[in-house]
C-alpha positions as CSV (number, residue, x, y, z in Angstrom):
1,M,0.0,0.0,0.0
2,P,2.7,2.6,0.8
3,G,4.3,1.8,-2.6
4,R,1.1,2.9,-4.3
5,L,1.0,6.2,-2.5
6,V,4.6,6.9,-3.5
7,F,3.8,6.0,-7.1
8,R,0.7,8.3,-7.1
9,L,2.7,11.2,-5.6
10,L,5.5,10.7,-8.2
11,L,3.0,10.5,-11.0
12,F,1.2,13.7,-9.8
13,S,4.5,15.6,-9.6
14,V,5.5,14.6,-13.1
15,L,2.1,15.6,-14.5
16,A,2.0,18.8,-12.6
17,S,5.3,19.9,-14.2
18,V,4.1,19.4,-17.8
19,P,2.4,22.8,-18.2
20,I,5.5,24.6,-16.9
21,G,7.7,22.8,-19.5
22,L,5.2,23.5,-22.3
23,A,5.0,27.2,-21.4
24,A,8.8,27.4,-21.6
25,Q,8.8,25.9,-25.1
26,E,6.2,28.2,-26.5
27,G,7.4,31.3,-28.4
28,G,6.2,34.6,-26.9
29,G,6.5,33.8,-23.3
30,S,8.6,32.3,-20.5
31,A,8.2,30.0,-17.6
32,L,9.8,32.7,-15.5
33,G,6.9,35.0,-16.2
34,V,8.8,37.4,-18.5
35,T,6.5,38.3,-21.4
36,V,8.3,38.5,-24.7
37,G,6.9,39.3,-28.2
38,K,6.5,36.5,-30.6
39,L,9.7,35.4,-32.4
40,E,8.6,35.9,-36.0
41,T,11.7,36.4,-38.1
42,D,14.9,34.3,-38.4
43,E,16.8,37.4,-37.2
44,Q,14.8,37.5,-34.0
45,K,15.2,33.8,-33.4
46,R,18.9,34.0,-33.9
47,G,19.0,37.0,-31.6
48,D,17.0,35.0,-28.9
49,A,19.8,32.4,-29.1
50,V,22.5,35.0,-28.8
51,F,20.7,36.6,-25.8
52,H,20.3,33.2,-24.0
53,K,23.9,32.3,-24.7
54,N,25.5,35.5,-23.5
55,C,23.1,37.8,-21.7
56,H,20.5,35.9,-19.7
57,L,22.6,35.1,-16.7
58,C,22.5,38.8,-15.7
59,H,19.4,40.0,-17.5
60,I,16.8,37.5,-16.3
61,S,15.6,38.0,-12.8
62,T,16.0,35.1,-10.4
63,A,16.0,34.7,-6.6
64,Q,19.7,33.8,-6.7
65,K,20.6,37.0,-8.5
66,R,18.6,39.0,-5.9
67,E,20.4,37.1,-3.1
68,L,23.8,37.9,-4.7
69,K,22.7,41.5,-5.3
70,I,23.3,41.3,-9.0
71,N,21.3,44.2,-10.1
72,A,20.9,44.2,-13.9
73,D,17.7,45.1,-15.8
74,E,15.7,42.4,-17.4
75,L,15.6,44.4,-20.6
76,V,11.9,43.8,-21.1
77,G,10.5,46.8,-23.0
78,L,13.9,48.2,-23.5
79,F,13.0,49.9,-26.8
80,K,9.8,51.3,-25.3
81,R,11.7,53.4,-22.8
82,P,12.2,57.1,-23.5
83,N,15.4,58.1,-25.2
84,T,16.4,54.5,-26.1
85,S,17.7,54.2,-29.6
86,E,19.2,51.3,-31.6
87,R,22.4,53.2,-31.9
88,A,22.7,53.8,-28.1
89,V,21.9,50.1,-27.3
90,R,24.4,48.9,-29.9
91,E,27.1,51.2,-28.4
92,L,26.3,50.1,-24.8
93,I,26.6,46.4,-25.8
94,Q,29.9,47.0,-27.5
95,E,31.4,49.3,-24.9
96,G,29.9,47.9,-21.7
97,I,29.6,49.8,-18.4
98,P,32.6,50.0,-16.2
99,K,32.3,47.8,-13.1
100,R,28.7,46.8,-14.1
101,M,28.7,45.2,-17.6
102,P,31.6,43.8,-19.7
103,S,32.3,45.0,-23.2
104,F,31.1,42.6,-25.9
105,R,32.9,44.4,-28.7
106,Y,34.9,41.3,-29.7
107,N,32.3,38.7,-28.7
108,F,29.7,39.3,-31.5
109,T,30.0,39.5,-35.2
110,A,28.1,42.4,-36.9
111,A,25.4,39.9,-37.9
112,E,25.0,38.6,-34.3
113,L,24.8,42.1,-33.0
114,D,22.1,42.9,-35.5
115,D,20.2,39.7,-34.5
116,L,20.5,40.6,-30.8
117,I,19.1,44.1,-31.4
118,A,16.2,42.6,-33.4
119,Y,15.4,40.3,-30.5
120,L,15.7,43.1,-27.9
121,K,13.2,45.2,-29.9
122,I,10.5,42.6,-29.3
123,R,11.5,41.7,-25.7
C-alpha cells in the first residue's frame, strides 16, 4: 500500500510539471513570467539564441541574483523606454559599463549584434 502512495505522488509531480515545460517551449513567453513578443523572423530567433547564450545570466531575474545582489535590468520593454535608440543600445553592448557590464565588442559579429538588437526590440 505505501508503494502505491509513493507511485501516485510521483505521477502527480510529473504531470504537474508538464504545463511549466510547455510554457517554456512556446514562443512569446517564458516559464519565468517574462513576457516576450513573438519570435517571427529568423533574425529575432537567432537574436534570442544570442541573448540566452550571452546575456540571460545577468538580464533575467532570479531569486539567486537578488540574493547575490546582481542588479541588472531584465531588458523587457527596452525599446519602449524614452530616449532609447538602436544606436545607443548597440554602443552600450559594444562598450559595456565600467564595473557593471563587460564589453562585448569582440564577442559578437556584426550579424550577431544585428540579430540581438532585433530580439531586444520585441523583448
